C-alpha positions as CSV (number, residue, x, y, z in Angstrom):
1,X,10.6,32.4,162.6
2,X,12.8,35.0,160.9
3,X,14.9,35.1,157.8
4,X,17.9,33.5,159.4
5,X,17.4,29.7,159.5
6,X,20.7,29.0,161.2
7,X,19.7,31.3,164.1
8,X,16.3,29.8,164.2
9,X,17.8,26.4,164.5
10,X,20.3,27.4,167.2
11,X,17.6,29.2,169.3
12,X,15.1,26.4,168.7
13,X,17.6,23.7,169.8
14,X,18.5,25.7,172.9
15,X,14.8,26.2,173.8
16,X,13.9,22.5,173.4
17,X,16.9,21.4,175.4
18,X,15.7,23.8,178.2
19,X,12.2,22.4,178.1
20,X,13.5,18.8,178.3
21,X,16.0,19.6,181.1
22,X,13.2,21.1,183.3
23,X,10.8,18.4,182.3
24,X,13.3,15.8,183.5
25,X,13.7,17.7,186.7
26,X,9.9,17.8,187.3
27,X,9.7,14.1,186.6
28,X,12.6,13.3,188.9
29,X,11.2,15.4,191.8
30,X,7.6,14.1,191.3
31,X,8.7,10.5,191.2
32,X,11.3,10.9,193.9
33,X,9.0,12.6,196.4
34,X,6.3,10.0,195.7
35,X,8.7,7.1,196.3
36,X,9.9,8.7,199.5
37,X,6.5,9.7,201.0
38,X,4.4,6.7,200.0
39,X,7.0,4.4,201.6
40,X,6.7,6.1,204.9
41,X,3.2,6.1,206.3
42,X,4.1,8.5,209.1
43,X,5.5,11.0,206.6
44,X,2.6,10.7,204.3
45,X,0.1,11.2,207.1
46,X,1.9,14.3,208.2
47,X,0.7,16.4,205.3
48,X,-1.2,14.2,202.7
49,X,-2.7,17.1,200.8
50,X,0.6,18.9,200.4
51,X,2.4,15.8,199.3
52,X,-0.4,14.7,196.9
53,X,-0.7,18.1,195.3
54,X,3.1,18.6,195.0
55,X,3.6,15.2,193.3
56,X,0.7,15.7,191.0
57,X,1.9,19.2,190.0
58,X,5.4,18.0,189.1
59,X,4.2,15.1,187.1
60,X,1.6,17.2,185.3
61,X,4.2,19.7,184.3
62,X,6.5,16.9,183.1
63,X,3.7,15.4,181.0
64,X,2.8,18.8,179.5
65,X,6.4,19.4,178.6
66,X,6.7,16.0,176.9
67,X,3.6,16.8,174.9
68,X,5.0,20.1,173.8
69,X,8.2,18.5,172.5
70,X,6.2,16.4,170.0
71,X,3.1,18.6,169.5
72,X,1.5,18.0,166.1
73,X,0.0,21.5,165.9
74,X,1.3,23.2,162.7
75,X,3.6,26.1,163.4
76,X,4.8,25.0,166.8
77,X,8.4,24.6,167.8
78,X,8.9,20.9,168.3
79,X,11.5,18.2,167.9
80,X,10.0,17.5,164.5
81,X,10.1,21.1,163.3
82,X,13.7,21.3,164.5
83,X,14.6,18.4,162.3
84,X,13.0,20.3,159.3
85,X,15.1,23.4,160.2
86,X,18.3,21.3,160.4
87,X,17.6,19.7,157.0
88,X,17.5,23.2,155.5
89,X,21.0,24.2,156.7
90,X,23.3,21.2,156.2
91,X,26.3,23.4,155.5
92,X,26.0,24.9,159.0
93,X,26.7,21.6,160.6
94,X,30.2,20.6,161.8
95,X,29.5,17.1,160.5
96,X,27.2,17.7,157.6
97,X,27.7,14.1,156.3
98,X,26.2,12.8,159.5
99,X,23.1,15.1,159.4
100,X,21.1,13.0,157.0
101,X,21.6,9.9,159.1
102,X,20.7,11.8,162.3
103,X,17.5,13.1,160.8
104,X,16.4,9.8,159.3
105,X,17.0,8.0,162.6
106,X,15.2,10.7,164.5
107,X,12.1,10.4,162.2
108,X,12.0,6.7,162.8
109,X,12.2,7.3,166.6
110,X,9.3,9.7,166.4
111,X,7.3,7.2,164.4
112,X,7.9,4.6,167.2
113,X,6.5,7.0,169.8
114,X,2.9,6.7,168.5
115,X,1.9,4.3,171.3
116,X,3.2,6.3,174.3
117,X,2.2,9.6,172.8
118,X,-1.4,8.6,172.3
119,X,-2.4,8.7,176.0
120,X,-0.1,11.7,176.6
121,X,-1.9,13.7,173.8
122,X,-5.3,12.6,175.1
123,X,-4.5,13.7,178.7
124,X,-3.2,17.1,177.5
125,X,-6.2,17.8,175.3
126,X,-8.9,16.3,177.6
127,X,-7.5,17.2,181.1
128,X,-4.4,19.3,181.3
129,X,-5.3,22.0,178.8
130,X,-9.1,21.5,178.6
131,X,-11.8,19.8,180.6
132,X,-13.5,17.1,178.5
133,X,-17.2,16.6,179.4
134,X,-16.4,12.9,179.6
135,X,-15.1,13.6,183.1
136,X,-18.7,14.0,184.1
137,X,-20.4,11.5,181.9
138,X,-17.9,8.6,182.1
139,X,-14.8,9.4,184.3
140,X,-13.6,5.8,184.4
141,X,-13.4,5.8,180.6
142,X,-11.6,9.1,180.5
143,X,-9.1,7.9,183.1
144,X,-8.4,4.9,180.9
145,X,-8.0,6.9,177.7
146,X,-5.6,9.4,179.5
147,X,-3.6,6.8,181.5
148,X,0.0,8.0,181.0
149,X,2.4,5.6,182.7
150,X,5.8,6.6,184.0
151,X,7.2,4.2,181.4
152,X,5.4,6.1,178.6
153,X,6.7,9.4,179.9
154,X,10.3,8.1,180.3
155,X,10.2,6.7,176.7
156,X,9.1,10.1,175.3
157,X,11.7,12.0,177.3
158,X,14.5,9.5,176.4
159,X,13.6,9.8,172.7
160,X,13.8,13.6,172.8
161,X,17.1,13.4,174.7
162,X,18.6,11.1,172.0
163,X,17.4,13.2,169.1
164,X,18.5,16.5,170.6
165,X,21.9,15.1,171.5
166,X,22.4,13.6,168.1
167,X,21.6,17.1,166.6
168,X,24.0,18.7,169.0
169,X,26.7,16.3,168.1
170,X,26.3,16.8,164.4
171,X,26.0,20.5,164.7
172,X,28.8,21.5,167.0
173,X,30.2,18.2,168.4
174,X,28.8,18.8,171.9
175,X,26.2,17.0,174.0
176,X,24.0,17.8,177.0
177,X,23.2,15.7,180.1
178,X,19.6,17.0,179.9
179,X,19.3,17.1,183.6
180,X,19.8,19.8,186.3
181,X,22.8,19.0,188.3
182,X,20.9,19.5,191.6
183,X,17.5,18.1,190.6
184,X,17.8,15.6,193.5
185,X,18.0,18.3,196.2
186,X,14.4,17.6,197.1
187,X,16.0,15.0,199.4
188,X,17.6,17.7,201.4
189,X,14.2,19.3,202.0
190,X,12.5,16.0,203.0
191,X,15.2,14.5,205.2
192,X,14.9,17.1,208.0
193,X,11.2,16.3,208.1
194,X,11.9,12.6,208.3
195,X,14.5,13.2,211.1
196,X,12.1,15.4,213.0
197,X,9.3,12.9,212.7
198,X,11.6,10.1,213.9
199,X,12.8,12.2,216.8
200,X,9.2,13.0,217.8
201,X,8.3,9.2,217.6
202,X,11.3,8.4,219.9
203,X,10.2,10.9,222.5
């Protein structure tokens, strides 16, 4: 951070929005490919390793990004640290009177994330960033501790989206969809494979 808190806030907000946008894209692609492939045994059997690794990679990136948004390590850029920055520059906000309410509501939202963040933090620290020895000693227990559900992940992403958009609204009266406009174009890549497989079956 430099000596310009307003600039820090603007850059920090832009960076966290970017992280969330791409996290949502990875989640949409991972979930969408899984739904498409696993519902079509013929498609799944065509390249099971490719599909499995692709789905896992996208979901792992989404989970890691969600962790970063609410990381508790001191000195990191997170949604929480952005709220602290915002509180230091109320006069820079287009709607300064709204800022206190936005920050208070955001802190309550973060407090409500303790349950979904618990397995997410465990998975990041024990599997995604490091390899916990429990994976050798008791893999079933580790899997249970690190069991991040799609519902957990979506709750964390939605909370970040709400908080960041509330800050955008109070700061410069804008909002962000928090999604890439073409994040569903994986369908354009899968459909020709489905069509070719169907044509091969017909022949």
